[in-house]
C-alpha positions as CSV (number, residue, x, y, z in Angstrom):
1,M,-16.8,124.6,40.3
2,K,-14.9,127.7,41.4
3,K,-16.5,127.6,44.8
4,I,-15.4,123.9,45.2
5,V,-11.8,124.8,44.2
6,F,-11.8,127.8,46.5
7,E,-13.0,125.7,49.4
8,Y,-10.3,123.1,48.7
9,I,-7.6,125.7,48.7
10,I,-8.9,127.1,52.0
11,L,-9.0,123.6,53.5
12,A,-5.4,122.8,52.2
13,Y,-4.1,126.1,53.5
14,G,-5.7,125.3,56.9
15,K,-4.0,121.9,56.9
16,I,-0.6,123.4,56.1
17,E,-1.1,126.0,58.9
18,E,-2.0,123.2,61.4
19,D,1.1,121.2,60.3
20,T,3.3,124.3,60.8
21,K,1.8,124.8,64.3
22,E,2.5,121.2,65.2
23,E,6.1,121.5,64.0
24,A,6.5,124.7,66.0
25,K,5.1,122.9,69.1
26,M,7.5,120.0,68.7
27,A,10.5,122.4,68.4
28,V,9.4,124.3,71.5
29,R,8.9,120.9,73.3
30,E,12.4,119.7,72.3
31,K,13.9,123.1,73.4
32,N,12.1,122.9,76.7
33,I,13.5,119.4,77.4
34,W,17.0,120.7,77.0
35,I,16.3,123.6,79.3
36,L,14.8,121.2,81.8
37,I,17.9,119.0,81.7
38,L,20.1,122.1,82.2
39,F,18.0,123.3,85.1
40,L,18.1,119.8,86.7
41,L,21.9,119.5,86.4
42,S,22.3,123.0,87.8
43,G,20.0,122.2,90.7
44,I,22.0,119.0,91.5
45,V,25.3,120.8,91.3
46,V,24.3,123.9,93.3
47,G,22.4,121.7,95.9
48,G,25.4,119.4,96.3
49,L,27.7,122.4,96.8
50,I,25.4,123.9,99.4
51,G,25.1,120.5,101.1
52,E,28.9,120.3,101.4
53,L,29.2,123.9,102.7
54,A,26.3,123.3,105.1
55,S,28.1,120.3,106.7
56,Q,30.4,122.7,108.5
57,V,27.5,124.7,110.1
58,D,25.9,123.0,113.1
59,F,22.2,124.0,112.5
60,L,22.4,123.2,108.8
61,S,24.3,120.0,109.0
62,W,21.1,118.0,108.2
63,L,21.3,119.3,104.6
64,S,24.5,117.3,104.1
65,Y,22.9,114.0,105.0
66,G,23.0,111.7,102.1
67,K,24.3,108.5,100.4
68,E,26.9,107.5,97.9
69,F,26.2,104.7,95.4
70,G,27.8,103.4,92.2
71,L,30.8,101.4,91.2
72,T,33.2,101.5,94.1
73,A,36.1,100.0,92.1
74,P,36.4,101.1,88.5
75,V,36.0,98.6,85.7
76,E,39.1,98.4,83.4
77,L,39.2,97.2,79.8
78,D,42.7,96.5,78.6
79,L,43.0,96.1,74.8
80,S,46.8,96.2,74.8
81,V,46.6,99.3,72.5
82,I,44.2,101.2,74.7
83,K,43.3,100.9,78.3
84,L,39.8,102.1,79.2
85,T,38.6,102.7,82.8
86,F,34.9,103.0,83.6
87,G,33.6,104.4,86.8
88,L,30.4,106.0,88.0
89,M,29.6,107.3,91.5
90,F,26.5,109.2,92.7
91,K,26.5,111.3,95.8
92,I,23.0,112.5,96.7
93,N,22.2,114.7,99.8
94,I,19.2,116.5,101.1
95,A,20.4,119.8,99.6
96,S,20.7,118.4,96.1
97,I,17.2,117.0,96.3
98,V,16.0,120.5,97.3
99,G,18.0,121.9,94.4
100,I,16.2,119.5,92.0
101,V,12.8,120.5,93.4
102,L,13.7,124.2,93.0
103,A,14.9,123.6,89.5
104,I,11.6,122.0,88.5
105,F,9.6,124.8,90.2
106,I,11.7,127.5,88.3
107,Y,11.3,125.5,85.0
108,K,7.5,125.4,85.4
109,K,7.4,129.2,86.1
110,I,9.3,130.0,82.9
């Protein structure tokens, strides 16, 4: 009888330990997603800045090649008490794509 109770306690403790490990993995996974998003945004911003600066240099001008897309005219919502204006524009260039790739590479190395 004591042996059965002891084995049950060991099995229950092992189950608790596994649950704790799973919770820790989920916390790390959630933290890593936020770090990835931060890295991606940083890569986009730094890459876009480098692309804008490279447009003034002849042999680096290819880094500034890109497209703009989004809402060209902002959408307005007038509620007489409040007036809301919505707009969204993306400007992607080669340097920002390189920044995204570098951000993902750095994230995987960490």
